[in-house]
N, C-alpha and C positions, 0 to 999 in steps of 0.2 A: 585608469577609468575610475572616476571618483562617484560614489553613490551616496545620495543626499541622506536617505532615510534607512533605518534599520529593516523596515519593511521591503524596500527594493533590494537591500543586500540580501535578505533572506529568499527573496523571489529569483534574483539572479543565481545565487549559489544552488538553489534547487533546481532550477532549469539547467544549468550547467552540469549538474550530475545527471540529467535525463530523468528525475523524479517527478511525479505528479504531486499535486497538493495532498491527495489522499495518502499516497505512498509514504510522504514525509510525515503526515499526521500519524499514521500507524507506527512508524519506526520511532517516533518521539513519544507516542503514547498520549496524543491529544485528539480531539475531534478535527475534521477538515475545515469546520466553520473557524476554529481557533486559528489554523493556519492561515485562513483567508484573511481573518481580521489583523494578524501579525502582518501580513504582507500589504495590507492596504492601510497600515498603521493606524487602525482603529483601537488597537492594543499592543502591548509589548510582552514577549515571552518572560516568564520568572526565570531566576538564575538556573535552577535545576534544568529546566528545558532548553536554556541557552546552551548549557553544557552538553546536553544530548544531541541537540540539533547541530552544534559546531562538529561533534564527532560524525553524526550522520553524513553532514554535507562536506566534512574534509576541509574546514576552514578553522581559523582561530575564533575563540570566543570574542576576544578583543576586536577582530575585524567585524564580527556581526555587529558588536555594540556601537563602535566608533569608526570603523573603516579602515583602521590602521593595519598596515601590512607587515607581517612578520616573517614572509617567505612562505607561509603555509597556505597563502591564498592564490596560488598560480592556478590557471585554468586547467581543468581536468585532462588528463591524458586520455588518449583514445581508448585505452584499456579499462579506464574508470567509466567512461560513457557506455562502453560496450557491456560492462559488467553490469550497470544499472540497468541496462535494456534486458539483459538476460534475466535479471532478478524480477523485472517486470513481468517477463513472459512466464516465468515459474509460477508467481502469484496467481496469474491469470489460469495457467494450466491446473494448479490446485483447486482453484475454484471451480473450473469445469469438472475435474475429477470428483469433487464432492458433490456436484449436481449429478453426474453420472451415477455414482453410489446411491443417491437417493432414488433416481429413476429405475435403477436395477431391482431396488428393494419394492418399490411401488409394483413394478411389473411381476415380481416373483410372488407378491402376495396376491395378485389379481389372478395369475395362473393358477395359485393354490386354491382359490375362491372358485374358479370355473371347474378345476378338476374335482373338487369336493361335489359341486353341482352334478357333473356327470356321473360320478361314482352314486350318488343319492338317487339319480334318475334310472341309472341301471339296477341298483337294488329294488326299487320300486317295480321295475318291469319284470324281475326275475321273481319276486315275492308275490 
C-alpha cells in the first residue's frame, strides 16, 4: 500500500499503533494541533521531531518522509497494538488518580473546616 503524503503516512502509522493524536503529540513533545497540521499536510515536522516520531511509531524516518520501505514498516504485531492500548489505559488511570487525590484533599479540607466549626460551637456552649 502506497501513501501519497507524509501526513497520510503519519496518520496511518499512528492509527496502526493504536495511538490518538493527543498521545502521539505528548510522546513527541508537540501540541495536538501540530500533529493535526502534520496529518492534514498543512505543515511538516522538523528533523528532530521526525526522528522522535519514527521511534514512537516504530517506522523508519525515511518511510515517513518518502514512503520507502526498508523492512521496518511492517504492520504492528498484536502485541504492539495491545501494548499501546494498555499504555492508553494507564494514562487514563493516572489522570483519574490525580483527580481522586485532588478530591480527597478538598474533602479533607472541608472536613477539617466543619470540625473546627463544631469545636468552636461546643466551646461557645461550654463557656
